[in-house]
C-alpha positions in Angstrom: 27.0 18.2 16.9 27.7 21.8 16.0 25.6 24.6 17.4 24.5 25.5 13.9 23.3 22.0 13.2 21.3 22.1 16.4 19.7 25.4 15.4 18.8 24.0 12.0 17.1 21.0 13.6 15.2 23.3 16.0 14.0 25.4 13.1 12.9 22.3 11.1 11.0 21.1 14.2 9.3 24.4 14.7 8.4 24.7 11.0 6.9 21.2 11.2 4.8 22.1 14.2 3.5 25.2 12.5 2.0 23.3 9.5 -1.7 23.0 9.7 -3.1 19.6 10.5 -4.9 17.9 7.6 -8.5 18.9 7.2 -11.3 16.4 7.7 -13.5 15.0 5.1 -15.9 17.4 3.4 -19.4 17.6 4.9 -21.5 14.6 4.0 -18.5 12.4 3.1 -17.0 9.7 5.4 -13.4 10.0 6.1 -11.3 7.2 4.6 -10.6 4.6 7.3 -6.9 3.9 7.5 -5.8 0.8 9.3 -2.4 0.3 10.9 -0.4 -2.8 9.9 -1.5 -4.9 12.8 -5.2 -4.3 12.1 -4.8 -4.9 8.4 -2.9 -8.2 9.1 -5.8 -9.4 11.4 -8.3 -8.6 8.7 -6.2 -10.5 6.1 -5.8 -13.5 8.4 -9.6 -13.5 9.0 -10.1 -13.6 5.3 -7.7 -16.5 4.9 -5.0 -14.5 3.2 -1.4 -15.4 3.6 1.6 -13.2 2.6 3.5 -14.8 -0.3 6.6 -13.0 -1.5 8.1 -13.8 -4.9 10.8 -12.2 -7.1 9.8 -11.5 -10.7 11.5 -9.8 -13.6 10.7 -6.2 -13.9 9.1 -6.5 -17.3 6.7 -9.2 -16.0 5.8 -6.9 -13.1 5.2 -4.0 -15.5 2.8 -6.3 -17.5 1.0 -7.2 -14.3 0.7 -3.6 -13.3 -0.7 -2.7 -16.7 -3.3 -5.4 -16.4 -4.3 -4.3 -12.9 -4.5 -0.7 -14.0 -6.5 -1.4 -17.1 -9.0 -3.5 -15.1 -9.0 -1.1 -12.1 -8.3 -3.9 -9.6 -5.4 -4.6 -7.3 -2.2 -6.5 -8.0 -3.3 -9.2 -5.5 -6.4 -9.9 -7.4 -4.7 -10.0 -10.8 -2.0 -12.4 -9.6 -4.5 -14.6 -7.8 -6.7 -14.8 -10.9 -3.8 -15.6 -13.2 -2.5 -18.3 -10.8 -5.9 -19.9 -10.5 -6.3 -20.0 -14.2 -2.8 -21.4 -14.8 -3.3 -24.1 -12.2 -6.7 -25.0 -13.6 -5.2 -25.4 -17.1 -2.5 -27.8 -15.8 -2.9 -31.5 -16.6 -3.5 -33.7 -13.6 
């Protein structure tokens, strides 16, 4: 590594350290609780949720996103609702 590259990295590190830390929540408001992946996975498992990956065409995903955005709910809820409805409509 060149000396100039090392100096650039040092400068970037110093600039990053000089940035102010994020401010807390305004008075009277609770700070948003952020969970790490492990904690989120434990909560999902406790709720009986299982990760289920599928590959869909981009136009179908865009339609799902539009429905989720219009109804102000998450993609998981939209997909679960549509799957339940489609499975209920299937002849037995």
